[in-house]
N, C-alpha and C positions, 0 to 999 in steps of 0.2 A: 452143890449148894444152892438152896432156894432163895431167891431175891423177891421181897415182898415191897410193894409201894404203898406208903401211907400218905393220905392227903385229906384235905378238908378246907373249906373256905375259912377265911378270917374269922376268929371268934367261935369256931365251931368245937373247940376242946381237944385239939390235937395234942397239946402238950400232956394233957391227962393220959392219953393213950400211949404217948412215948414213954412216961413214967412207968406205966403198968408193964410194957415191953421190957424196959431195962430192969425192972423187978423180976422178971422171968429169965434174966440173963441172956436176953436176945440182943446182939449188936445192933444198934441204931445209928445210922448216918443222918446227921441233922444239916440239911441244906441251908437253913437259915444261918446256922452257926459257921458253916463254911463261907458264906458270903461275908459275914462280919470278919472272919479270920483274913480273907484276902484284902479286905479294906481297912484292916488295923494298921497301926504305925509299922512301916516296914513291909507291909503287905504288896503282893505283886500288882494289885489292881490301882494302887494310889497314883503311880506316874501316868499310866494311860487316863486315868479319871481327870487328873489335872489338865493333862493335854487337850482332852476333850470338853471339859467344863472348867475354864479358867476360874480360879477363885474357890473352887470346892474344896481343895486341900490347902491347910494353913499351918505352916511349921510342921509339916510332916504328919498332920492329923487330918482325917477326913471331918469336913464340916457338913455334917448330914443335914442340918437345916438349910444350909446353902445349896447342897446338892438337890435335896427335895424340892426347893423352890424352882431349880432349873428343869426338872423332869416332871413335876407335878402337873397334870392335865396337858402334858405335851408327849404325845405317842411317839413321835420322831425322836425326841431326846431320850425317852425311856429306852426306845430300841438300841440307841448308841450305847447306853449304859449297859443293857444286857449283853451286847457283842463284846463288851470288855470283860464283864464278870463271869458270864456263863461258862466260857471255855476253861477258865482257872478253876471254878466250883466243880466242873465235870472231872477235871484231873484229880481233885482231891477225892471225889466220889470213886474213881477207878482205883485210887491208892488204898481207900477203906476196903473195897471188895477183895482187893489182892491180899491185904493183911488178914481179912476174915477167912478167906480161902485157905491161906497158909496155916491157920491156927485150927483148921478142921471144922469151922462152923457149919452146921447143917442148914440154917435159915438166918438170913440177915433182913433188916428192914431199912428201907430208904424213906426218910420223912422228908417229903418234897410238897411244899404248899401248891406249886404250879405244876403237879404232876401230869395232868391231862392237857394243860395249856401248852406245855413243852413237848407233848408227845412222848413222855418218860414212861408211860404205862406199856409201851411196846417192848420195853427193856427190863420188865419184871414178869415174874411168874404169876403173880396174884395182886390184887388191889384191895386196899381197906379204905373206906371212906367214912370219916368221922362227921356226923351230922347232928344239928339241933334245929328247932324251929327258929324262924326268922326273928321274931320279937326277942328271944333269948340270945341269939347272935348279936343283934343290934346292941342290946343292953350291956353285954360283955365288952363289946369293942369301944363303946363310948365311954365306959368307965376307965379306959386306959388314959394315962397322962398325955395331954397334948392333942388328943384325938378330938376331931370335929365330926359332925354329920357329913360335911362335904367331903372330907378325907375317906371317911368310911365307904360313902357311896362310890367314890372314884375306885377305891380298891375293888369293891364288888363288881363293878362294872367290867374289870379287867379280868375277873375270874370266871371260870366256867360256872354257870348257875348250879346251885346245890341240888336241884331236881335232876339236872343232867348228870352230876357227879354220881349221885346215888344210882341212877340207871346204868352207867358206864361201869361203876365199881363192882368187884366181885362179892365184897362183903361190906355192909353198913353197920357202923358202930354208932349207936345212939349216945348222946352226951348230955341228955336233959332230964335224967332221972336219977342222978346221982352216980357215984363211981361203980356201984354193983352191977347194973345193966351194962355198962360199957366193959368191965371186966368179963362178964359171962359171954358177951357177944365176941370178944376178943379171943377168948380162950376156945370157943367153938370154931371160929374162923381159923385159928392157928392149927387146930386138929384136922380140920379138912384140907388145909393147904399142905400139911406135913404128908399126906397121902399122894401128893402130886409128884411127877418126875421132873427134875430141873431142865429148863430149856433155855435159859438165859445167861448161863455162866459156863464157859466164857464168851459163847456166841452171843450176838445181838440181832433179834429180828427188827426189820425196818419198818413194817407196816402191818396194821391189822384193821378189822371192821370199825373198831372203836375210833380209829384216826379218821376214817371216812366220815363217820357220824359227826364227830366234831367239826371237821371241814365242812360238811354239809350245813350244819348248824350256824357256822359263822358266815356263811354265804346267804343265810336267810331262809333256806329251804327246810321244810318240815322233815322230821325223822320218820323212817318207815316204821310201821307198827309191827310188833312181834319180835 
Protein backbone atom coordinates (compact mmCIF):
# COMPACT_ATOMS: atom_id res chain seq x y z
CA UNK A 1 0.00 0.00 0.00
CA UNK A 2 1.35 3.38 -1.03
CA UNK A 3 1.03 6.23 1.46
CA UNK A 4 0.91 9.77 0.12
CA UNK A 5 1.22 12.89 2.25
CA UNK A 6 -0.91 15.88 1.27
CA UNK A 7 -0.02 19.27 2.72
CA UNK A 8 -0.17 22.98 2.11
CA UNK A 9 -0.08 26.12 4.17
CA UNK A 10 -3.24 27.71 5.51
CA UNK A 11 -5.55 28.98 2.77
CA UNK A 12 -3.76 27.18 -0.06
CA UNK A 13 -6.77 25.12 -1.18
CA UNK A 14 -6.04 21.75 0.39
CA UNK A 15 -9.75 21.06 0.92
CA UNK A 16 -10.27 21.21 -2.85
CA UNK A 17 -7.57 18.58 -3.35
CA UNK A 18 -9.12 16.29 -0.73
CA UNK A 19 -12.54 16.55 -2.42
CA UNK A 20 -10.95 15.56 -5.72
CA UNK A 21 -9.18 12.62 -4.08
CA UNK A 22 -12.34 11.35 -2.45
CA UNK A 23 -14.09 11.71 -5.79
CA UNK A 24 -11.45 9.32 -7.14
CA UNK A 25 -12.37 6.89 -4.32
CA UNK A 26 -8.98 7.23 -2.66
CA UNK A 27 -9.12 6.90 1.14
CA UNK A 28 -8.11 10.19 2.80
CA UNK A 29 -7.14 10.63 6.43
CA UNK A 30 -7.96 14.13 7.69
CA UNK A 31 -5.60 15.16 10.49
CA UNK A 32 -7.64 18.26 11.33
CA UNK A 33 -10.80 16.15 11.68
CA UNK A 34 -8.90 13.78 13.96
CA UNK A 35 -7.85 16.70 16.16
CA UNK A 36 -11.47 17.83 16.44
CA UNK A 37 -12.56 14.26 17.26
CA UNK A 38 -10.18 13.85 20.21
CA UNK A 39 -11.22 17.29 21.47
CA UNK A 40 -14.96 16.70 21.03
CA UNK A 41 -17.21 16.01 24.06
CA UNK A 42 -16.03 12.74 25.55
CA UNK A 43 -12.80 12.91 23.54
CA UNK A 44 -9.59 11.51 24.98
CA UNK A 45 -7.84 14.88 24.94
CA UNK A 46 -10.35 16.83 27.04
CA UNK A 47 -9.16 15.68 30.48
CA UNK A 48 -5.45 16.31 29.82
CA UNK A 49 -6.24 19.67 28.21
CA UNK A 50 -8.24 20.82 31.24
CA UNK A 51 -5.43 19.67 33.54
CA UNK A 52 -2.83 21.59 31.55
CA UNK A 53 -5.01 24.63 30.77
CA UNK A 54 -7.57 25.13 33.56
CA UNK A 55 -10.73 26.76 32.29
CA UNK A 56 -10.32 25.55 28.72
CA UNK A 57 -13.02 22.89 29.17
CA UNK A 58 -16.46 23.96 30.41
CA UNK A 59 -19.25 21.47 31.16
CA UNK A 60 -17.43 18.77 29.22
CA UNK A 61 -17.01 20.92 26.12
CA UNK A 62 -13.77 22.45 24.85
CA UNK A 63 -13.94 26.25 24.89
CA UNK A 64 -11.86 26.87 21.79
CA UNK A 65 -11.62 30.66 22.20
CA UNK A 66 -10.45 30.19 25.81
CA UNK A 67 -7.87 27.59 24.77
CA UNK A 68 -6.77 29.76 21.85
CA UNK A 69 -6.22 32.68 24.20
CA UNK A 70 -3.95 30.50 26.34
CA UNK A 71 -1.77 29.21 23.50
CA UNK A 72 -1.92 32.08 21.00
CA UNK A 73 1.55 33.62 20.63
CA UNK A 74 2.88 31.38 23.44
CA UNK A 75 5.20 28.73 21.92
CA UNK A 76 5.67 26.87 25.22
CA UNK A 77 1.92 26.58 25.78
CA UNK A 78 1.42 25.46 22.20
CA UNK A 79 4.04 22.73 22.62
CA UNK A 80 2.26 21.51 25.78
CA UNK A 81 -0.98 21.28 23.84
CA UNK A 82 0.74 19.43 20.99
CA UNK A 83 2.22 16.89 23.43
CA UNK A 84 -1.32 16.09 24.53
CA UNK A 85 -3.03 15.99 21.16
CA UNK A 86 -0.43 14.60 18.76
CA UNK A 87 -0.09 11.06 20.23
CA UNK A 88 -3.87 10.66 20.17
CA UNK A 89 -4.07 11.86 16.57
CA UNK A 90 -1.22 9.58 15.53
CA UNK A 91 -3.04 6.60 17.05
CA UNK A 92 -6.09 7.41 14.92
CA UNK A 93 -3.82 7.67 11.87
CA UNK A 94 -2.38 4.21 12.50
CA UNK A 95 -5.89 2.80 12.87
CA UNK A 96 -6.87 4.41 9.54
CA UNK A 97 -3.87 2.83 7.79
CA UNK A 98 -4.62 -0.59 9.25
CA UNK A 99 -8.24 -0.42 8.07
CA UNK A 100 -7.21 0.70 4.59
CA UNK A 101 -4.62 -2.07 4.32
CA UNK A 102 -7.14 -4.66 5.48
CA UNK A 103 -9.54 -3.49 2.75
CA UNK A 104 -6.85 -3.90 0.11
CA UNK A 105 -6.33 -0.22 -0.69
CA UNK A 106 -3.51 0.34 -3.17
CA UNK A 107 -2.99 3.98 -2.25
CA UNK A 108 -4.08 6.20 0.65
CA UNK A 109 -3.58 9.88 1.36
CA UNK A 110 -2.76 11.50 4.68
CA UNK A 111 -4.04 15.08 4.73
CA UNK A 112 -1.67 16.69 7.24
CA UNK A 113 -1.31 20.50 7.32
CA UNK A 114 1.97 20.32 9.29
CA UNK A 115 3.42 17.37 7.39
CA UNK A 116 6.93 18.79 7.01
CA UNK A 117 6.92 20.61 10.35
CA UNK A 118 6.30 17.32 12.16
CA UNK A 119 8.66 15.32 9.91
CA UNK A 120 5.68 13.29 8.73
CA UNK A 121 7.14 13.29 5.22
CA UNK A 122 9.57 10.56 6.26
CA UNK A 123 6.64 8.21 6.82
CA UNK A 124 5.08 8.53 3.38
CA UNK A 125 6.05 7.32 -0.08
CA UNK A 126 5.43 10.67 -1.80
CA UNK A 127 4.27 14.18 -0.96
CA UNK A 128 1.76 16.50 -2.61
CA UNK A 129 1.96 20.24 -1.89
CA UNK A 130 -1.03 22.48 -2.64
CA UNK A 131 0.13 26.00 -3.41
CA UNK A 132 -1.21 29.41 -4.41
CA UNK A 133 0.22 32.94 -4.55
CA UNK A 134 0.58 34.87 -1.29
CA UNK A 135 -2.06 37.48 -2.14
CA UNK A 136 -4.66 34.78 -2.80
CA UNK A 137 -3.72 32.82 0.32
CA UNK A 138 -4.13 35.92 2.47
CA UNK A 139 -7.41 36.86 0.79
CA UNK A 140 -8.87 33.40 1.41
CA UNK A 141 -7.84 33.23 5.06
CA UNK A 142 -8.96 36.73 6.02
CA UNK A 143 -12.39 35.92 4.59
CA UNK A 144 -12.88 33.28 7.29
CA UNK A 145 -15.13 34.18 10.24
CA UNK A 146 -13.20 35.50 13.24
CA UNK A 147 -9.89 35.63 11.40
CA UNK A 148 -7.63 38.64 11.81
CA UNK A 149 -4.42 39.57 10.10
CA UNK A 150 -2.52 39.05 13.36
CA UNK A 151 -3.87 35.49 13.70
CA UNK A 152 -3.13 34.77 10.06
CA UNK A 153 0.47 35.97 10.33
CA UNK A 154 0.97 33.98 13.55
CA UNK A 155 -0.17 30.79 11.82
CA UNK A 156 2.02 31.46 8.79
CA UNK A 157 5.02 32.10 11.05
CA UNK A 158 4.64 28.63 12.59
CA UNK A 159 4.39 26.88 9.22
CA UNK A 160 7.16 25.94 6.83
CA UNK A 161 7.28 28.66 4.13
CA UNK A 162 5.41 27.79 0.96
CA UNK A 163 8.55 28.23 -1.14
CA UNK A 164 10.31 25.57 0.94
CA UNK A 165 7.28 23.26 0.91
CA UNK A 166 7.27 23.41 -2.88
CA UNK A 167 10.97 22.59 -2.96
CA UNK A 168 10.65 19.67 -0.54
CA UNK A 169 7.45 18.26 -2.03
CA UNK A 170 7.49 15.61 -4.74
CA UNK A 171 4.56 17.15 -6.61
CA UNK A 172 3.01 20.64 -6.51
CA UNK A 173 -0.71 21.13 -7.05
CA UNK A 174 -1.60 24.70 -8.12
CA UNK A 175 -4.87 26.03 -6.68
CA UNK A 176 -5.02 29.50 -8.17
CA UNK A 177 -6.43 28.81 -11.64
CA UNK A 178 -9.71 27.08 -10.90
CA UNK A 179 -10.29 23.40 -10.24
CA UNK A 180 -9.20 22.09 -13.67
CA UNK A 181 -5.44 22.72 -13.25
CA UNK A 182 -5.55 21.24 -9.76
CA UNK A 183 -7.32 18.12 -11.04
CA UNK A 184 -4.87 17.74 -13.92
CA UNK A 185 -1.80 18.10 -11.68
CA UNK A 186 -3.30 15.66 -9.19
CA UNK A 187 -4.09 13.09 -11.86
CA UNK A 188 -0.54 13.27 -13.23
CA UNK A 189 0.98 13.02 -9.76
CA UNK A 190 -1.08 9.97 -8.82
CA UNK A 191 -0.15 8.24 -12.07
CA UNK A 192 3.54 8.80 -11.32
CA UNK A 193 3.17 7.69 -7.70
CA UNK A 194 1.35 4.49 -8.73
CA UNK A 195 4.60 3.30 -10.34
CA UNK A 196 6.49 3.45 -7.04
CA UNK A 197 7.23 0.51 -4.79
CA UNK A 198 5.70 0.90 -1.29
CA UNK A 199 8.33 1.47 1.38
CA UNK A 200 6.39 2.95 4.29
CA UNK A 201 3.85 0.30 5.16
CA UNK A 202 4.25 -1.25 7.63
CA UNK A 203 7.87 -0.06 8.09
CA UNK A 204 8.59 3.57 8.98
CA UNK A 205 11.83 5.31 7.97
CA UNK A 206 13.08 7.75 10.59
CA UNK A 207 15.17 10.28 8.68
CA UNK A 208 15.93 11.57 5.24
CA UNK A 209 17.63 14.50 3.50
CA UNK A 210 14.51 16.67 3.65
CA UNK A 211 14.51 16.41 7.44
CA UNK A 212 18.08 17.70 7.44
CA UNK A 213 17.09 20.59 5.17
CA UNK A 214 14.23 21.57 7.47
CA UNK A 215 16.46 21.40 10.53
CA UNK A 216 19.14 23.49 8.83
CA UNK A 217 16.56 26.09 7.80
CA UNK A 218 15.20 26.33 11.33
CA UNK A 219 18.71 27.03 12.60
CA UNK A 220 19.00 29.88 10.13
CA UNK A 221 21.50 28.17 7.86
CA UNK A 222 21.16 28.41 4.07
CA UNK A 223 20.01 25.40 2.09
CA UNK A 224 22.54 23.79 -0.24
CA UNK A 225 21.94 24.33 -3.93
CA UNK A 226 21.14 21.49 -6.25
